[in-house]
C-alpha positions, 0 to 999 in steps of 0.5 A: 517473483517479487521479494516482498510478500503480502499476508492475511491470516484471519477468520472468514465469513464462513461457518464450518460444520461445528458452527465455528468461523473458518480461519484462512491464511492467504499469501501472495507476492506483489505481482500475484505470480503465486497464491498460497491458500491454506485453512487453519483449524480454529484450535490451531490459530497461533504463531507456530502453525503460521511459521510452519506454513511460511516455511513450507511456502518458502520451500515450495516457491524457492523464494525467501521474501525480504519482508512480509506485509500484513494489515490487521492490528488484531493479528500483529503479535501472532503474525510477527512471532510467526514470521520471526520463527520462520526467519522472515521480517514481518511488517504492519503496513497498509501498502498491501494493494495486491492483497486488498484486491485479492480479498475483494475478489474472494469476498465477491466470488469465493466465500458466497459460494461456500456452505455456511457463508454469512453475508458481510460487508462485501468490500473489507478493503484493508487500506482503510482498516488501520486508523492513521495517527495525527499528521506529523511533519517530516524531519526538517533535514528532509524537507523538499524545496518544492513540489510539482504536480505532473500527469502521465497516461497509464500506458506510459507506465508499461516500461516503468521497470526500465526507468532510472530509479534508486528507490522504487516500488511499482504497481500493475495498473494495466487494468486501466485504459492506457489513455487514463490520466494518472497524476503524481507529485514530484518532490524536488530536494537537494537531499533527494537520495536521503529523502527517498531512502526515508520514504522507502522506509515508511512504506508510502500508501497514498497522498491526500490534499486535506482541507483544514479549518479556515483556508488551510490545506495540507498535502499529507502522506499516509504511510506504514500501518498508521502514520500520516506525514505533512509534506506541505502546508498551504494557506489561501490566498497566498497558495491559491494556485497550489491549492487549486492544483491539489483539487485537480490532483484529488479529482484525477485520483477519482478518475484513475481508480485511486492510482497516483504516484510519488517521486523524488528528484534532485532537479526537475530536468533530470531523467533520474528518480531518487525515488518513485512509488506507485500509490493507491487510495481506496476511492 
């Protein structure tokens, strides 16, 4: 069972007998090996109620997570305090891919079948809920010397848990056809371990090649709750080939349900990754 959990504590598009919104707590691990669903009375929506649920969840599963990710900014104070009371680290982050998928399922097949359901946007995916800040360059000391666009088949990731990696976070992409091409960016750096440690700390969400005014393109990393980092600045015509690779990368994401990856290596010929993360952008 994964040691990182994902949480959502919020009202649902369902009214109770008193015509009040139903509040619900959802908790799962990244691999969704367990699911915790509890309704909260509207007059008990507070950090104390949440802390009790977290404590019970830990006791029931026999696992204590190293952290719990959540994505709703309006619930930050309650969730952070509830986690603190339960002795768990809470972290605002858009890297909540499992919760995103679970919520989409519940919006499609659970809530509409309940009495008191109110129609809402059927796709309230959290990966875009938090608006990212203006992009910032990553620390100068961590800038990579180069980057490489690479592609693997989805089936190649079946044994990814056995790859040599210092920092990593994988995702289950078994729903993709094994022949689906999944693209990724490998950053080559003489300080690969330090860069990978930094990447791990900022919670990478997805990479995007962003067209800017003029003929400029930036390779940006969306991360954490609202961070956006510049990994590379490209200027036509000097970087014509790199910009074309960026366009290929963006098309590949369209074909792979938004899945892609980021890796950090000391040298491109190595079979060891200082860091490796499966990422996803809502397409």
